[in-house]
GUFI-833665 format. One record per atom (N, C-alpha, C): residue in one letter; x, y, z. Coordinates in pm, whole numbers, plus 50000, padded with zeros to 5 digits. Example, Ala and Ser with C-alpha at 12.3 -4.5 7.8 and 13.67 -1.06 7.14 Angstrom:
! GUFI-833665
a513194943150780/a512304955050780/a513204967050780/s512854977550708/s513674989450714/s512905000350787/
***
This chain:
! GUFI-833665
m484144312348151/m485154324648228/m485154340748186/a486064336348052/a486404343347970/a484894356547992/a483744349347936/a482984359047910/a482344370147975/k482204360248099/k481574367148228/k482684382548255/k484074379948207/k484794390748261/k484914398248156/k484684397348037/k484224407847949/k482964413647989/k481914414648045/k481054414548072/k481044424048142/k481624418448267/k481824433848365/k482654439648326/a483804436548261/a484554448948187/a483694459648139/h482834454648016/h481944463847955/h480834469848028/v480524467748172/v479404470748239/v480394484748309/k481424478548367/k482754489548438/k482704503848359/s483094498048229/s483074507848147/s482044521148065/e480684514948110/e479544519148144/e479474527448184/k479764523048341/k479384531648463/k480764545448403/e481934541148394/e483004553148388/e482224565948252/e481684556148167/e481154571648048/e480404576648132/a479014573648229/a477774578648279/a477794585348416/i479584588348433/i479834600648511/i479414613648453/q478994621848534/q478444634448464/q478434645248590/l478754657748570/l478824668648688/l477474673548728/d477244678948825/d475464680648877/d475934698848846/e474944703548876/e475024719948873/e475694729448927/h475924717749056/h477674718449159/h478964718349138/g478804709749043/g480024705249004/g480254695449068/e479734688749095/e480114674449166/e479224663349073/e480484653849090/e479934638249043/e478854632649038/v478014627048954/v477064621748985/v477114606648828/v476634598748918/v476764579448881/v475274577348784/i475604580448666/i474234574048623/i474094557548597/e472444558148622/e472584544448629/e473104535348454/p474054524448500/p474304518948327/p473134515048255/e472174510348298/e471154503948240/e470484519848147/v470844529948192/v469674541748107/v470544541548017/e470054543547881/e470904547347733/e470434562547753/l471884565547715/l472694578447769/l472494588347585/d472154594347586/d472144605047434/d473014612847421/p473964610747354/p475424617047358/p474854635747337/l474024637147297/l473564652747245/l473174652447425/q472174647147421/q472054653547620/q473044656047676/v474184641647673/v475434641647767/v476144657147727/a476164662747629/a477154672047569/a476304686647642/q474764683447628/q473844698347653/q474074698647836/v474504687847879/v474584687448064/v475504692748077/e476734687747985/e478124692248033/e478564706547990/i477754715447812/i477904729647842/i476954735147937/a475924728447978/a475454734848086/a476504741948209/t477024726948240/t477524730948402/t479054737048351/l479654736948243/l480584745248203/l480604758348206/k478664763248182/k478554775948150/k478374781248272/d477824773748364/d477914774548519/d478544778948599/k479734767848583/k481454772848681/k481814785948574/v481514786448435/v482614802048389/v481474815048421/l480314813948470/l479434826148526/l480044831848654/r479834815148705/r480014818748830/r481724820348929/t482384819548825/t484354824548818/t483894841348769/h483104841248682/h483584857848625/h483214866148732/a481414859648806/a480884865048950/a482144873049041/e482504859649112/e484004858149149/e484844867449184/m485044869549007/m486174875349024/m486164892348977/d484464894048920/d484134912348940/d483994910549103/n483464906149167/n483254904749325/n484844912349387/l485684904349375/l487134903049439/l487714919249361/r487264922049207/r487794936849171/r487134945549228/k485984948649265/k485074950249350/k485764958349470/r485634945349548/r486594948949728/r488124956649670/t488644947649592/t489964955549596/t490404966949566/q489154976949506/q488984985949464/q488504997249576/r487614992349669/r487524998249822/r487964995449842/e489094988049926/e490464977050025/e491404996349929/v491324998049793/v492535006849787/v491775016849836/a490625026349814/a490235040049822/a490085036350007/d489785030150052/d490215026650179/d491405031250210/a492615026150167/a493655030550189/a494525043150170/h494225048850093/h494295057749994/h493545073750132/k492255071450134/k491745078650300/k492245081650408/f492165066550432/f492825064550568/f494145060950624/g495145063950483/g496645056450517/g497535064850566/v496545077950626/v497635082150718/v497165089150883/e496545073750848/e495335078050987/e495825081851163/k497055074851096/k498425073851253/k499045087651231/f499165090851124/f500245102751133/f498905112951210/a498335115151111/a496945123351204/a497135123651307/t496505112151376/t496275107151528/t497695114851602/a498605115651550/a500275116651591/a500355132451579/l499595141351508/l499885154851448/l498815161151529/l497825156451614/l496505159551689/l497535160351841/d498515154851860/d499205153051960/d499985163751963/m500535171351850/m501285178951853/m500335195851859/v499135195351808/v498175203851819/v497655206751924/d497815194052037/d497365194252180/d498665205152249/n499325199852200/n500835206352307/n501025220652270/m500515224952092/m500615240952089/m499505247852167/e498365238252212/e497575247252234/e497715251552386/r498255240952481/r498605244552565/r499935254252632/a500395255552492/a501685264852511/a500715279152445/l499635275252398/l499185294152409/l498395297152563/e497955287052556/e497095286952725/e498405299852841/v499605293652790/v500495301652939/v500065315252913/e500525321353050/e499525335153096/e500535343153031/e500165353153008/e501205366852945/e502435370253016/g503425373453019/g504265375353100/g504915362053136/n504375350153131/n506095338953118/n506025332952996/e507645341152948/e508135336052825/e508335322052855/q509325326452950/q509595305853008/q508965297352982/a507905296953038/a507015287353066/a506735282352926/l506545292252851/l505535291152680/l506955288052581/r508195290452579/r509635287852543/r510055269652585/e509305267852713/e509575251452692/e508855241352679/g507245249052691/g506595246052590/g506715244252445/i507295249952378/i508275249952232/i508695239652238/e509825240552299/e510885229952272/e510415217352343/l509205214052393/l508865205052443/l507915196352312/t507045205352226/t506085199752128/t506995198151966/l508225204351998/l509335203151847/l510105189651885/t510415187752053/t511045175852052/t509985159252045/s508705163052131/s507465156452028/s507635154551915/w507785162351863/w506965165451685/w508765157851644/h509795155451664/h511025153551615/h510705133851639/e510655132151732/e510075118951825/e508805112151695/m507805120251680/m506785116351584/m508405109451472/m508495122251377/m508865118251248/m510345106551275/k511145103651375/k511455088851332/k510645078451381/r509355080051432/r508465067151397/r507795067451304/f507625076351225/f507115075451070/f508405077850967/e509695074450963/e510285071050914/e511215083050812/m510535093350892/m511175109150807/m512225116550862/k513435116350806/k514755122550778/k514575139350773/r515115142850872/r515135159550841/r516925157650773/i517165169150663/i517885174050609/i518665184950664/d519855185350728/d519985197550765/d521765200050704/a521355208750588/a522775210150464/a524015219650542/v523635226450648/v525225236450671/v526255228450673/g526725231850619/g528265230850639/g528815214750542/e527475214150427/e527885201550359/e528295205250192/a528535202850105/a528635199149984/a527285203449917/f526845213249825/f525935211549754/f525315200049666/d523955195449683/d523715182149600/d522375192249535/p522365188549445/p520875194749379/p519865182649399/h520385171049435/h519255162149460/h518225162149628/q519575166449638/q518635171649817/q518405185549847/h519055194249797/h519385208649829/h519385219849687/e518285223649734/e517535236749662/e517995250749666/a519285252249554/a519965266549604/a518775280949583/l518655291449707/l518355299449676/l519075311349622/s520475312049672/s521235322349602/s522975316449629/q523775324549558/q525545323049592/q525975329149666/l526445332749784/l526845344949835/l528365340149842/p529045353549814/p530785350349867/p530835346550007/s532015339150066/s532415335050198/s533935327350222/d534035323050363/d535945319650360/d535375302350321/e533795299450328/e534185288350233/e534245285250112/p534955272750100/p535285264449938/p533535267249849/e533725270149745/e532945271149680/e532015260649649/g530845258449655/g529805253549653/g529085246849771/t529865250849874/t529275245250051/t528375252250089/v527435248250116/v526355253950177/v526295262250310/i526405278750308/i526755283350406/i525405288750522/a524095287850462/a523355290550544/a521895277450484/q520905275050545/q519935270650520/q518325277750578/h517665282550473/h516495289650500/h515495283150539/v515165270350468/v514465257750544/v515065244050520/a514855238150631/a515215220050655/a514225216150525/g515295204650487/g514645193250403/g513695180450471/y513395175350399/y512815160850430/y512905149450366/m513205137950382/m512835125350315/m511975116650443/l511115111650331/l509945100550404/l510775087050349/h511145078650426/h511495062850350/h512425062850258/g513515074150274/g514295076050169/g514055082850036/r512985086549987/r512405093549935/r511965110249962/l512785118349877/l512405130649904/l511805136049894/i511115147449989/i509825149249977/i509395163049981/r510675175450065/r511415188550008/r512635187450006/a513335196549941/a514615196749924/a514445208349988/a515955210950101/a516415216250201/a516575231350088/k516155246450114/k516255258950078/k517335259650122/v518455269250040/v520445266850081/v520605279450081/l521285287150103/l522645297550019/l523925286150013/i524465291549937/i525955284349842/i527075295749885/s528335288949895/s529375298049910/s529865296349779/s530155309049724/s530695313049606/s531985313549565/g532725307749684/g534185314549756/g534235326549761/p535305326549819/p536005340449904/p536325352449777/a535135359849876/a535015376549751/a536435381949661/
***
């Protein structure tokens, strides 16, 4: 009885050693009666591993190319929503120009509506206007054009030539300002 168990165990171990991977990476059991040459087994394993490496390399190359295309598309079309919103602004300005001559009130109302639309669009895209008049000069948000004597304390913004803007908390244009140099 002990001999039979030993023989079964021997057959089982031969089956375990005879498991190989095919070209798709799936396990294939080779019949235990076939005597396997260790060189052939190694060559099959090498071929299988080479195939896996080549497939993985090709997959990584395709992923890299696809990622590059997606990044390029993001650069090209990243401002699409913003550009579409700007088209609404252009439409409003064109309508304002179509106002009859002599009807300055309608023209003014059209420009005010366009400006209101502009401010709403800026909020949607998280663009914040920097109005600096009356604030202390901040070189991180303001660009000083000149200093003028005034009743305001020294270093206070007394006039703004151009408003500044921040996009998502990052300064994209500094406010161009005039600064008080203190009383004359």
